[in-house]
N, C-alpha and C positions, 0 to 999 in steps of 0.2 A: 294361608294356603295359596299356592301358585295358581296362576291363570294364564290361559292362552286363548287366541281367537282362531277359528277355522271358517273358511268361506264356503260352507255347505250347510244344509239343514240336517239337524240331528233329531233323534227320537230316543225316548227312555228305553233302557235295556238293549241298546245297540252295541255291537262290538265294532271297534274302529281301529284301523292301523294308521299310525302317525310316523312321519319321517321328516327329512330335511331340517328346516329351522327348528321345528318343535322337538325333534330328536336331539339336536345339538344343544338346545337351551335346557331342556328338562333332564335329559339323561347324561350328556357329557359335561355340562357346566354345573347344573344344580345337583347332579348325581342322585336322582330319584331311583328307587328300587321297585321291584315287584311288590305289589300290595299297597304301594303308596297312593295317595289321593291328590288330585288337583282339579281345578275348575276348567271347563271348556265353554266358551261362548260361541254360538253358531251365528249364521248370517241373519237370522231372525231375532237376534239379541236374547236368545234363550240360554240360560246358564245350567250346565249339567255337572254333576259330580262324577269324575272319572277315576276308576281304579286301574292301575297298571297290572296287566295279567301276564305279559310276556315281553322280554327285551331281547332283541336280536342285534346283529352287528351294525345295522344301519337303519333300523326302525323298531317300533314297539307297538304292542297292542293294548287297548284299554277297553274296559266295559263301563258303559254309562249307567250308573246306578240310580241317581236321583235327579229330578228336575227341580232346580232351585231358582225361584223367581225372586228377584230383588229390585227395588226401585231406587237405583243409585244415580240416575240421570236427572239433570235439571228439568223442571217441568216446562221450560221455555227453550227455544233454540237460540243459543248464544254464539255470536260470531265476533271475534276480535280481529281487527285489521291494523297491523303495525307497520310503520315505515321502517325500512332497513336500518339497523343499528350496527355499531361496530363490534368487533371481536366475536366472542361467543354468546352474546346476548340473545341471539335468535334461538340458539339451543335452549337456553334457560327459559325463555318465554314459551317455547313449544312444550317443554316438559311440564312446567308449572301450570300453564293454561289447560293442558290436558287433565292434570290432577284436579283442577278446580272446576272442570265440567264443560269447557268450551266444546261445541260441536264442530266448529270450523275455525281454522287459524290461517289468516291471510297476511301475507307480507307484500309490500309494494314500495316502489321508489318515489320519493317526494323531493322537493327542491333542495332541502337541507340534509338529505340523507348523506351520511359520510361513506357508507359502504355502497359499492356498485357491483351488480351482477352482470357479467357479459352473457349474452344469449346462450352461448355454448355451454356454460356451466350451470344454467338453471336446472336442467333435469337432475344433475348430480346433487345439487344443493337441496332440492325438494325431496329426493329419495332419502338423503341423510336425515332431514327433519321429520319425514314421515316415519322413519324407523324409530326416532326418538319418541314420537307420539305413540307408536305402537307399544314400545316398552313401558311408557308412562301409563298407558291405558291398562296394560296387564297388571302393573304394580298396584294401581289404585282401584282395581276391580271394576273398571268401567264396562258398560254393555256395548259400547261402540268406540271405534278409533276415530278421532277427529281427522278431517281431511285438511291437508296443508296445501295452500295455493299461493301463487305469486303473480303480481301484475307489474309490468314494467313502468306504468305511469298511473297517476291518480285518476286520469280520465278513463283508463281501461277498467279500473276498479269500480268507478261509479257506474259505468255502463253494464258491467257484468254482475254486480252484486245488488241484491234487493232484499229488504226485510220490512216487517211491519213497523218497526221503530229503527231509525237510523240516526246515530249520535256521533259527535266529535268531541273528544276530550280536549278542552282548550283552556290553558292556564289563566287567560285573562278573565274567564268566567269566575274562577276561584278568587282572583284578586278583587273582582267587583262584588264578591260575597253573594253571588246568586246560587246559593247552595241548596235551594229547594228543587231545582230543575230535575236533577237525576232522581231524587226521591219521588217526585211527582210522576215521572215516567214509569218507575218501578211499580208504583201503586196502580197504574193503568194496565199493566201487563196481565194478560190472561193466559192460562195454561194452553200450550200448543202454539202460541204466537212466537215470532222471531224478533230478535234484537241484535243489532250490529253496532259496534262502537269503534271509531277510528282513533289511532294514537300516533302522534308525530314522532320524529327522531329526536336526537339530543338537542338540536337547534329549534325544535318546534315547527309548526306550520307557518308558511309564508302567508301574508295578508291576502294575496291573490288566491291561494289555495282555499282559505277559509271562505272567501267570497264564492268561489266555484262550488264548494260543498253546500253552502247555504242556498245557492241557486238551484241545487238539486235536492232540496227538501231535507237536508241534514240539520239536526238541531244541535246547538252548542251546549255543552254541560261542563260543570266543574267537578273535580274529584276531591273536594275538601279544601281547607285553607292552606295546605302545604304544597309546595312544588315537588312533584314526584319525578323520579328518573324515568327514562323511556321504557326500561324493563319492569319498573314497579307499577306504573299506571294501569296496564291491562290486568295485572293480578289484583290490584285494589278493586277494580271494576267488577271482576268475576267474583271476588269474595263478597262484595256488597250485594251483588245479584243473588248469590247463593243464600245469604242471610235473609234477604227480603222474600225470596220465592220458596225457600225450604225451611230454614230454622224459625223465622218469624211466624210463618203460617203454622208450623208445628206447635210453637209455644202458645199461640192464641186460640187454638182449637181445643 
């Protein structure tokens, strides 16, 4: 069933008029008809089953029939911060990270970043990525849309971001076979806590950047024995986090 988000509080048995992007997406593109159903998620992350009652030339009316509560969000706040990568990798990371449950997706420029964003294009880039996150959240039936952010320097990111656990994916840790570090941190996580992990570009982090991060209490971790691509590493991390905090817990209870 299709899903959309609205920025208002909804109540059961409410009649609601939708227009704009919702009208174009559901009526013009997907061609839903009167009596068809879809999900609506409101600003409080409540999910309602909506039935279309009337379709007009530029809007449509729905009746909210059922309040459907589902727990499809990660039990911890997950933040991934990725250095700018080339081509369309940022689109891929944003889409897949949203599907995998990230609550916040951060991009930043580091020393070895191939791509550069001029200040004038940053708002346009972020709007594009935020739309990708919205579409992916709707497709995967998330209860929230991840926020996409950008920092022009690593120093700005360090100053602006904070989490209960702050990690850096560093390939040297994998080469040294310190493969227990990430698992140990996952084991320490409690529901409601926050976890952020930084990922470098194709060329990795500079030694000076690693030193800077460690001085700001970031812990280095490996992501297994293989060297992952810049766009693969954050998805591996989120998949492992999902298994540890959702599937593993479910299997052992």
